[in-house]
GUTI-213071 format. One record per residue (C-alpha): x, y, z. Coordinates in steps of 0.02 Angstrom, whole numbers. Layout:
N
> c1, c2, c3
> X, Y, Z
...
***
This chain:
662
> c1, c2, c3
> -3490, -2330, -1836
> -3354, -2314, -1964
> -3234, -2442, -2034
> -3085, -2325, -2040
> -3053, -2150, -1982
> -2895, -2048, -2004
> -2879, -1865, -1958
> -2690, -1859, -1943
> -2623, -1693, -2008
> -2524, -1696, -2168
> -2362, -1659, -2076
> -2377, -1824, -1988
> -2411, -1921, -2146
> -2228, -1961, -2176
> -2140, -2126, -2199
> -2053, -2111, -2031
> -2220, -2077, -1943
> -2302, -2222, -2034
> -2155, -2333, -1987
> -2171, -2286, -1805
> -2358, -2316, -1806
> -2331, -2485, -1888
> -2185, -2556, -1792
> -2204, -2456, -1632
> -2375, -2531, -1601
> -2314, -2709, -1628
> -2165, -2680, -1514
> -2281, -2606, -1381
> -2394, -2759, -1387
> -2244, -2876, -1376
> -2173, -2776, -1231
> -2337, -2778, -1133
> -2360, -2964, -1168
> -2194, -3002, -1083
> -2201, -2869, -947
> -2378, -2914, -891
> -2352, -3102, -903
> -2455, -3181, -762
> -2378, -3282, -621
> -2417, -3465, -596
> -2401, -3484, -408
> -2491, -3430, -250
> -2468, -3481, -68
> -2588, -3537, 67
> -2572, -3425, 220
> -2643, -3472, 390
> -2761, -3371, 501
> -2884, -3245, 441
> -3052, -3228, 360
> -2986, -3197, 183
> -2854, -3333, 189
> -2987, -3459, 239
> -3112, -3422, 100
> -2972, -3418, -28
> -2923, -3594, 24
> -3105, -3647, 12
> -3123, -3583, -167
> -2985, -3701, -225
> -3029, -3846, -109
> -3216, -3863, -140
> -3203, -3910, -326
> -3090, -4054, -272
> -3210, -4113, -134
> -3383, -4190, -115
> -3456, -4015, -99
> -3468, -3876, -226
> -3496, -3689, -225
> -3666, -3645, -293
> -3740, -3815, -253
> -3697, -3855, -72
> -3606, -3696, -19
> -3656, -3518, -62
> -3538, -3371, -58
> -3493, -3210, -148
> -3385, -3316, -262
> -3453, -3461, -363
> -3392, -3628, -432
> -3265, -3540, -545
> -3204, -3424, -408
> -3042, -3520, -387
> -2989, -3460, -560
> -2981, -3283, -492
> -2883, -3323, -333
> -2806, -3497, -351
> -2708, -3591, -219
> -2604, -3751, -235
> -2747, -3872, -197
> -2782, -4015, -316
> -2795, -3956, -496
> -2839, -3776, -453
> -2669, -3700, -488
> -2637, -3765, -664
> -2818, -3734, -716
> -2801, -3555, -656
> -2638, -3540, -754
> -2731, -3591, -912
> -2865, -3461, -872
> -2736, -3324, -844
> -2641, -3366, -1002
> -2804, -3367, -1102
> -2852, -3195, -1034
> -2675, -3131, -1067
> -2676, -3198, -1244
> -2849, -3126, -1275
> -2787, -2955, -1219
> -2641, -2965, -1342
> -2754, -3020, -1486
> -2880, -2881, -1453
> -2742, -2750, -1444
> -2670, -2813, -1607
> -2840, -2801, -1692
> -2865, -2627, -1621
> -2694, -2578, -1687
> -2748, -2635, -1861
> -2923, -2562, -1853
> -2884, -2375, -1866
> -2738, -2303, -1967
> -2729, -2154, -1848
> -2698, -2264, -1695
> -2708, -2116, -1576
> -2819, -2210, -1454
> -2711, -2366, -1466
> -2550, -2281, -1412
> -2642, -2182, -1278
> -2713, -2344, -1209
> -2540, -2424, -1206
> -2472, -2280, -1101
> -2624, -2279, -984
> -2624, -2468, -963
> -2438, -2468, -923
> -2461, -2332, -791
> -2611, -2421, -715
> -2515, -2584, -701
> -2370, -2492, -618
> -2495, -2420, -493
> -2566, -2592, -461
> -2399, -2680, -452
> -2379, -2758, -280
> -2280, -2909, -225
> -2244, -2953, -408
> -2428, -2970, -454
> -2500, -2883, -605
> -2673, -2810, -633
> -2738, -2978, -697
> -2697, -3060, -530
> -2747, -2918, -413
> -2914, -2870, -493
> -2951, -3016, -610
> -3139, -2985, -616
> -3124, -2804, -672
> -2984, -2854, -790
> -3108, -2969, -877
> -3235, -2829, -882
> -3103, -2722, -969
> -3077, -2859, -1098
> -3264, -2856, -1131
> -3248, -2669, -1161
> -3103, -2695, -1282
> -3204, -2824, -1379
> -3357, -2711, -1390
> -3251, -2561, -1441
> -3170, -2665, -1578
> -3340, -2711, -1649
> -3384, -2526, -1655
> -3225, -2488, -1753
> -3241, -2629, -1879
> -3416, -2687, -1925
> -3352, -2855, -1985
> -3287, -2888, -1808
> -3448, -2838, -1718
> -3514, -3016, -1704
> -3347, -3080, -1638
> -3331, -2938, -1513
> -3506, -2963, -1445
> -3478, -3151, -1437
> -3326, -3125, -1327
> -3429, -3010, -1215
> -3570, -3137, -1205
> -3461, -3284, -1154
> -3355, -3188, -1028
> -3506, -3101, -950
> -3601, -3264, -936
> -3457, -3359, -855
> -3418, -3217, -734
> -3583, -3251, -643
> -3507, -3417, -589
> -3341, -3341, -537
> -3403, -3195, -432
> -3588, -3157, -430
> -3584, -2969, -404
> -3456, -2934, -541
> -3549, -3059, -649
> -3702, -2947, -629
> -3593, -2796, -672
> -3529, -2885, -828
> -3707, -2933, -876
> -3762, -2752, -855
> -3621, -2698, -971
> -3666, -2831, -1100
> -3852, -2790, -1107
> -3819, -2603, -1104
> -3700, -2628, -1251
> -3835, -2720, -1347
> -3959, -2584, -1302
> -3847, -2446, -1370
> -3842, -2532, -1540
> -4020, -2595, -1554
> -4093, -2438, -1633
> -3940, -2389, -1734
> -3956, -2499, -1888
> -4085, -2634, -1923
> -3955, -2746, -2007
> -3864, -2765, -1841
> -4013, -2840, -1752
> -3975, -3016, -1810
> -3800, -2998, -1736
> -3874, -2931, -1574
> -3998, -3076, -1567
> -3855, -3197, -1593
> -3756, -3117, -1451
> -3907, -3119, -1334
> -3938, -3302, -1373
> -3754, -3342, -1343
> -3758, -3256, -1173
> -3917, -3348, -1123
> -3844, -3512, -1184
> -3682, -3484, -1088
> -3777, -3450, -926
> -3898, -3594, -952
> -3766, -3724, -995
> -3650, -3665, -856
> -3794, -3673, -732
> -3828, -3856, -771
> -3642, -3900, -776
> -3589, -3810, -616
> -3749, -3801, -514
> -3870, -3939, -564
> -4055, -3951, -606
> -4190, -3817, -599
> -4218, -3830, -410
> -4033, -3813, -373
> -4017, -3667, -494
> -4165, -3581, -410
> -4081, -3609, -240
> -3917, -3537, -304
> -4003, -3383, -372
> -4104, -3358, -213
> -3952, -3373, -102
> -3841, -3265, -213
> -3972, -3128, -214
> -3990, -3140, -24
> -3802, -3117, -4
> -3798, -2974, -130
> -3948, -2884, -53
> -3881, -2897, 125
> -3704, -2841, 87
> -3735, -2652, 87
> -3806, -2665, 264
> -3710, -2804, 348
> -3536, -2759, 283
> -3544, -2570, 275
> -3399, -2471, 346
> -3396, -2281, 348
> -3236, -2205, 283
> -3163, -2034, 254
> -3274, -1914, 158
> -3121, -1853, 63
> -3099, -2028, -12
> -3281, -2025, -66
> -3253, -1854, -144
> -3104, -1923, -240
> -3213, -2066, -301
> -3349, -1947, -360
> -3215, -1846, -450
> -3156, -1999, -546
> -3337, -2045, -583
> -3367, -1868, -646
> -3217, -1887, -762
> -3291, -2048, -830
> -3461, -1966, -854
> -3385, -1811, -936
> -3285, -1913, -1061
> -3438, -2017, -1101
> -3555, -1866, -1122
> -3426, -1770, -1225
> -3402, -1916, -1345
> -3589, -1947, -1357
> -3620, -1766, -1403
> -3487, -1781, -1538
> -3570, -1945, -1593
> -3411, -2045, -1568
> -3395, -2232, -1535
> -3307, -2193, -1370
> -3469, -2120, -1305
> -3561, -2284, -1338
> -3423, -2379, -1246
> -3439, -2263, -1095
> -3628, -2277, -1098
> -3618, -2467, -1097
> -3505, -2459, -944
> -3621, -2342, -846
> -3721, -2471, -744
> -3563, -2574, -715
> -3476, -2422, -643
> -3621, -2395, -522
> -3606, -2576, -463
> -3417, -2559, -450
> -3443, -2404, -343
> -3554, -2502, -223
> -3431, -2648, -218
> -3288, -2532, -175
> -3369, -2405, -60
> -3496, -2502, 41
> -3350, -2571, 139
> -3237, -2419, 141
> -3081, -2487, 225
> -2965, -2499, 73
> -3096, -2594, -28
> -3122, -2428, -119
> -2962, -2468, -214
> -3069, -2589, -316
> -3173, -2445, -379
> -3029, -2332, -427
> -2945, -2468, -531
> -3111, -2522, -608
> -3151, -2343, -656
> -2978, -2314, -729
> -2987, -2474, -830
> -3151, -2411, -901
> -3075, -2242, -942
> -2931, -2332, -1028
> -3055, -2421, -1142
> -3142, -2255, -1181
> -2974, -2178, -1225
> -2936, -2327, -1338
> -3098, -2290, -1432
> -3054, -2107, -1465
> -2991, -2090, -1644
> -2920, -1913, -1643
> -2754, -1849, -1576
> -2837, -1682, -1544
> -2973, -1760, -1437
> -2843, -1864, -1345
> -2751, -1703, -1303
> -2912, -1624, -1239
> -2948, -1777, -1130
> -2770, -1791, -1063
> -2787, -1673, -913
> -2942, -1765, -850
> -2855, -1930, -878
> -2701, -1875, -781
> -2812, -1815, -638
> -2898, -1984, -628
> -2730, -2073, -621
> -2661, -1950, -493
> -2809, -1981, -378
> -2788, -2169, -396
> -2601, -2155, -358
> -2637, -2051, -202
> -2767, -2175, -138
> -2654, -2322, -176
> -2508, -2246, -80
> -2614, -2236, 78
> -2683, -2412, 77
> -2548, -2524, 3
> -2374, -2557, 69
> -2231, -2491, -36
> -2095, -2610, 23
> -1967, -2633, -116
> -2089, -2550, -237
> -1952, -2461, -334
> -1852, -2619, -362
> -2010, -2713, -411
> -2057, -2581, -539
> -1880, -2580, -611
> -1889, -2770, -626
> -2056, -2749, -712
> -1999, -2616, -835
> -1838, -2705, -886
> -1942, -2864, -916
> -1846, -2964, -786
> -2006, -3003, -689
> -2101, -3058, -845
> -1958, -3165, -911
> -1942, -3248, -739
> -2127, -3293, -742
> -2110, -3365, -917
> -1965, -3475, -859
> -2067, -3530, -708
> -2212, -3577, -820
> -2099, -3679, -933
> -2046, -3776, -778
> -2218, -3770, -696
> -2206, -3935, -602
> -2057, -3870, -504
> -2148, -3708, -464
> -2303, -3804, -409
> -2204, -3916, -291
> -2118, -3764, -219
> -2280, -3672, -177
> -2358, -3832, -108
> -2211, -3856, 10
> -2210, -3674, 65
> -2398, -3681, 95
> -2378, -3836, 205
> -2247, -3746, 308
> -2361, -3595, 326
> -2502, -3703, 393
> -2394, -3779, 531
> -2441, -3639, 649
> -2620, -3709, 648
> -2563, -3885, 688
> -2654, -3954, 840
> -2572, -4070, 966
> -2596, -4254, 926
> -2654, -4283, 1105
> -2789, -4152, 1077
> -2855, -4251, 927
> -2853, -4421, 1013
> -3011, -4523, 987
> -3055, -4438, 822
> -3071, -4541, 663
> -2999, -4419, 539
> -3051, -4525, 390
> -3236, -4527, 433
> -3276, -4393, 565
> -3320, -4227, 486
> -3285, -4051, 550
> -3365, -3881, 530
> -3287, -3717, 585
> -3360, -3564, 672
> -3344, -3425, 631
> -3214, -3437, 489
> -3045, -3521, 524
> -3065, -3655, 390
> -2877, -3681, 375
> -2878, -3784, 536
> -2944, -3925, 426
> -2804, -3937, 296
> -2674, -3903, 430
> -2732, -4057, 528
> -2797, -4170, 388
> -2975, -4153, 450
> -3127, -4194, 343
> -3212, -4026, 315
> -3402, -4013, 314
> -3429, -3831, 261
> -3563, -3709, 318
> -3693, -3670, 184
> -3631, -3488, 184
> -3449, -3546, 194
> -3412, -3428, 339
> -3534, -3372, 474
> -3510, -3184, 448
> -3581, -3201, 271
> -3756, -3246, 335
> -3817, -3069, 304
> -4003, -3107, 318
> -4119, -3208, 430
> -4148, -3331, 287
> -3961, -3364, 271
> -3948, -3385, 460
> -4087, -3516, 455
> -3993, -3603, 314
> -3839, -3618, 424
> -3946, -3672, 572
> -4014, -3821, 475
> -3835, -3874, 443
> -3821, -3925, 627
> -3989, -4014, 638
> -3995, -4147, 503
> -3927, -4324, 474
> -3774, -4251, 384
> -3726, -4128, 520
> -3539, -4122, 559
> -3476, -4238, 695
> -3366, -4102, 771
> -3361, -3914, 772
> -3206, -3805, 793
> -3246, -3637, 873
> -3136, -3484, 890
> -3199, -3323, 970
> -3171, -3200, 828
> -3278, -3059, 762
> -3267, -2919, 634
> -3332, -2742, 629
> -3377, -2739, 815
> -3505, -2877, 792
> -3555, -3002, 926
> -3513, -3184, 889
> -3686, -3253, 935
> -3783, -3109, 857
> -3705, -3136, 685
> -3804, -3298, 667
> -3925, -3312, 815
> -4029, -3456, 747
> -3871, -3553, 706
> -3798, -3531, 880
> -3961, -3585, 965
> -3952, -3747, 867
> -3767, -3771, 906
> -3798, -3743, 1093
> -3940, -3870, 1083
> -3856, -4007, 981
> -3671, -3998, 1026
> -3572, -4020, 1185
> -3395, -3979, 1237
> -3272, -4116, 1194
> -3114, -4018, 1235
> -3093, -3841, 1297
> -2979, -3719, 1209
> -2794, -3723, 1249
> -2650, -3617, 1187
> -2670, -3588, 998
> -2815, -3712, 988
> -3001, -3688, 962
> -3146, -3750, 1067
> -3193, -3926, 1011
> -3378, -3971, 1012
> -3450, -4143, 980
> -3621, -4181, 908
> -3744, -4255, 1032
> -3815, -4429, 994
> -3990, -4358, 970
> -4017, -4199, 871
> -4170, -4093, 911
> -4240, -3922, 869
> -4216, -3789, 1005
> -4378, -3749, 1095
> -4433, -3582, 1165
> -4593, -3497, 1218
> -4660, -3320, 1201
> -4670, -3228, 1368
> -4723, -3057, 1306
> -4712, -2915, 1182
> -4652, -2737, 1203
> -4616, -2589, 1092
> -4464, -2479, 1082
> -4386, -2348, 968
> -4210, -2304, 909
> -4100, -2227, 1045
> -4227, -2272, 1181
> -4172, -2378, 1331
> -4276, -2537, 1355
> -4278, -2647, 1510
> -4248, -2833, 1487
> -4375, -2945, 1577
> -4314, -3056, 1719
> -4287, -3236, 1668
> -4212, -3390, 1749
> -4153, -3453, 1580
> -4089, -3384, 1416
> -4197, -3243, 1350
> -4206, -3192, 1168
> -4279, -3037, 1085
> -4350, -3052, 910
> -4332, -2875, 842
> -4446, -2819, 702
> -4326, -2693, 624
> -4371, -2616, 456
> -4299, -2476, 352
> -4382, -2308, 328
> -4401, -2241, 150
> -4235, -2149, 163
> -4154, -2307, 229
> -4219, -2410, 82
> -4153, -2280, -40
> -3981, -2280, 42
> -3978, -2470, 44
> -4009, -2477, -143
> -3905, -2328, -198
> -3756, -2340, -81
> -3746, -2411, 95
> -3831, -2399, 265
> -3722, -2349, 414
> -3698, -2479, 553
> -3839, -2511, 675
> -3775, -2539, 853
> -3848, -2618, 1009
> -3790, -2541, 1173
> -3802, -2650, 1329
> -3793, -2609, 1514
> -3764, -2758, 1629
> -3799, -2781, 1814
> -3630, -2709, 1866
> -3664, -2548, 1768
> -3541, -2587, 1629
> -3594, -2527, 1456
> -3539, -2617, 1298
> -3589, -2592, 1117
> -3599, -2715, 972
> -3652, -2704, 791
> -3809, -2796, 735
> -3883, -2839, 566
> -4065, -2782, 569
> -4135, -2922, 462
> -4043, -3057, 560
> -4110, -2983, 724
> -4280, -3053, 675
> -4213, -3226, 722
> -4197, -3176, 905
> -4042, -3106, 990
> -3984, -3177, 1155
> -4008, -3028, 1271
> -3984, -3071, 1454
> -3823, -3174, 1448
> -3731, -3140, 1283
> -3553, -3209, 1303
> -3421, -3079, 1268
> -3264, -3188, 1274
> -3205, -3367, 1256
> -3230, -3411, 1439
> -3409, -3350, 1448
> -3449, -3442, 1285
> -3377, -3603, 1356
> -3480, -3585, 1515
> -3638, -3559, 1414
> -3628, -3738, 1350
> -3648, -3790, 1533
> -3791, -3665, 1552
> -3686, -3558, 1667
> -3675, -3368, 1660
> -3658, -3216, 1770
> -3682, -3027, 1768
> -3843, -3021, 1665
> -3887, -2877, 1550
> -4023, -2764, 1624
> -4065, -2646, 1481
> -4020, -2603, 1303
> -4049, -2476, 1165
> -4034, -2476, 976
> -3913, -2340, 924
> -3780, -2295, 797
> -3796, -2190, 639
> -3889, -2330, 552
> -4029, -2323, 683
> -4082, -2155, 610
> -4136, -2246, 452
> -4249, -2371, 541
> -4437, -2352, 558
> -4467, -2280, 733
> -4594, -2410, 789
> -4498, -2568, 838
> -4591, -2720, 900
> -4500, -2839, 1019
> -4557, -3018, 1050
> -4478, -3095, 1203
> -4439, -3281, 1197
> -4381, -3387, 1344
> -4277, -3541, 1304
> -4347, -3709, 1356
> -4203, -3799, 1270
> -4061, -3768, 1281
> -4030, -3684, 1449
> -4205, -3663, 1517
> -4116, -3625, 1680
> -3953, -3531, 1704
> -3840, -3560, 1854
> -3694, -3462, 1922
> -3521, -3529, 1873
> -3430, -3621, 2011
> -3268, -3523, 1986
***
């Protein structure tokens, strides 16, 4: 570490050059501060998995339930700060958060500008950050609003890099990293883990450098631990609740790479590996030269691995997250380079990384009016407009609230359909995810423990949701839409949950045009009962006959990963595992299953495949039973070949199935 470094050639050491370095940097910071000024408004949109959880993030802090205590999801109790909607106080609190992050960026850039007389890395960062924001720019949102979690991770990198440049700022830089990394766990768990990995790796890179720094490192470690501990008690509760939050968050994180995996183009993966190689090359090069930039890259290494998993497990445009995360990291490394000559050497690799990101972005994001948006951005019109909106924030807030109400009108249910419901006292849950029915109709929402059914990635999470419908606080009504993702089957996503729903709820009103199925809780709640009728064995890709049964028949599948499957699950992702069915009429259909959830028993002989067959199942009516099945798909190749099946016949509900009357 050095306090100052200057290797500018003598020819550049002129008054005009010094004037440019002095005033050009300040003008660049001022320009970026205005151009990247964050927006203060966001709209509620109806329909859709993402639109529903985004509403929930902002609604739950204003309700009797809270994320991390009653509801468990990828995002935590501070998640609404990342993607706020006009619900209660969420919007203005998020504005304060965005302004704080924006101001912190400006302060850190100013301190970097002052730290090194050369300022080669500073001006290179300004150019790279401008280009990256132009690549991100979409619908008038800047990088802070599109990828807020990785933006915060970049700020941690800036703070750490600053401490490496100026020893007297090391404690302050690490303190910023400690607080941001600790709070990020409660905004989004997986990026909170990535931020924690960066923080502890940063401390590790400095621990053996100089003994005098160890007190500073101890202070930073204590600050991180204190931030996490205090936040846990404030946002989550006591020790038991904290343990439950950690258990559930780890269940969601561990199941994601299996349950949500999507295979994409290999070329996209090759592009990702190229960008990762650029990051590694810059880091290794700077480490060999014993530069601070190498320590910054080394600290980011585990975070980049986690960002890779976050982006490429679900490779259906989610990989954009990785490309921008990696480029933000590279920007911080470039900022830490203190030589114009080394900047010039790194430039081709940097341009390649940006070119790959631009190519990927062009394929996944719409470019409607992109040119006019970028022009508005560059000439500061967009930033100045946002500043004016913030000055008159109450008007902006009312505008987005009104537009959001209008958007939700498409989910408005007929008043006659809601007759007999006490909207002040009767509570509603939603399956599988259309939560926005509740705000659109002023219904009292009683959320699932996993917020949305698809997020129950493991058998334990499925059981958690199941208990939600079999306790004194179970919702009075349940709104059901027949929607699935990734070729899944509605009842196989959460088999234990659906057995309990079939047992404890009955049809109040059938689905009509643009309305869900309305279920009402039975007066007496009980636990579904079943009995074991036999055990068989099967193997991947092998057809297995389904035993005859007069009632509903379930198969508890003991699916486990082979060694290669476990390695893929940890290091990357496991391809989808499919279940292929052949029914009595000879028709063959295929659905995706989650191996761990299959332990809870999949309905095999009469799985409903549309809204009508699901509705009939509540009257214990079904037709065209499934005769045989096989476990297939690319993911099946990573299962252990010996698969044990335990067959369970339902006693309640539907111990006997009858043919539908029509």
